[in-house]
N, C-alpha and C positions, 0 to 999 in steps of 0.2 A: 697645622697641616692643611694644605689646600690642593684640591684637584682643579687645575686651571684649564678651561676650555676656551679656545679662541679660533677664529677663522684662519689666522696666519700661521699657527704652529700646531704640531700634534699635542694631544692632551699631555699635561705635565703635572708632576707632583712638586709643589713648592713648600718650603719650610718643613721638610720631612721629619725634623726632630721636635717639632712643636706638637707634642702629644696631648696638650691641654686644649686644643681647638681643632675642629674638623669641618670643612665646608667644601662645596663645589662652587668655584668662582667662574662665572660665565661672562665673557667679554661681549661687547656690543657686536651686533651683526650675526651672532650665532642663531638666535631666534628659534624657529621650529625645527632646525636641524640638530637640536641638543641631544635628543635621544639617539639619533644616528651617530653623533660624535662620541657619545659615551658607550657605544656598543661594546659589550664585553668588559666594561668597567663599572657601570651602574645602570640602574633603571630609575626612571623619573616617577615621582608620586605627586600628582596634583600641581605640578609646576613650581612648588615651593620647597620640595624636599627630594632628595635622591637616596637610593639605597645602593651603597658602594660595596663592591665585592672585595673582601680582604685580600684575596690572592692578586687582585689588580693593583691594590695599594702596594703590596710587597714587590710586584713586578716593576711598577713605576719608581719605587724607591731605589731599586737596584742595590739592595743591601743584604742579599741572601746569606752572606757569611758573617755579617756584623751582629754578633751576639747581643751587644748592648742595645742596638736599634731594635732587634727582634724582641728582646725582653720588654722594651718600652712600648712597642706596638701591641704586644700581648697584654700588657697592663692596661693600655688604652681600650682594648677590646673588652677586658673584664669590667672596666668602669662603665663602658657603654651597655654591657649586658645588665649590670646592676640598675641602670636607669631605664631599661626597656628600649634601648636604642639599637638592638640587634634583631633582625628578622629571623625566622625559623631556619632560613638557609645560610645564616651567618652574616648577611649583608649589614652594613653599618649605616644608620640613618644620618644624613647630612643636610644642613640647610643649603639652599641654592642662593647664592649671592650674585646678583647681576650688577656688573660694573660697566659704566659707560666710559668710552675713551681708550 
């Protein structure tokens, strides 16, 4: 699962069924506008990680009525909690992966 940020398109969720991976992918040219681009979706931590709000992931996935997807996402959240990757507000820790091109 990847939260994709680029200058050309709105923030998107790609590979929404890949519950075994989670990152914020930043395209070239986003630069210092990253926090602004992620407003309401995530907050940046030190430039290498983001804390992504679960409700934003659910909104981007557009699968509110998909029980299987919601069960998978809930299991992903439980796994993240076991590893210490959830903040006190429920945000999920994600690596920021900058990709050129």
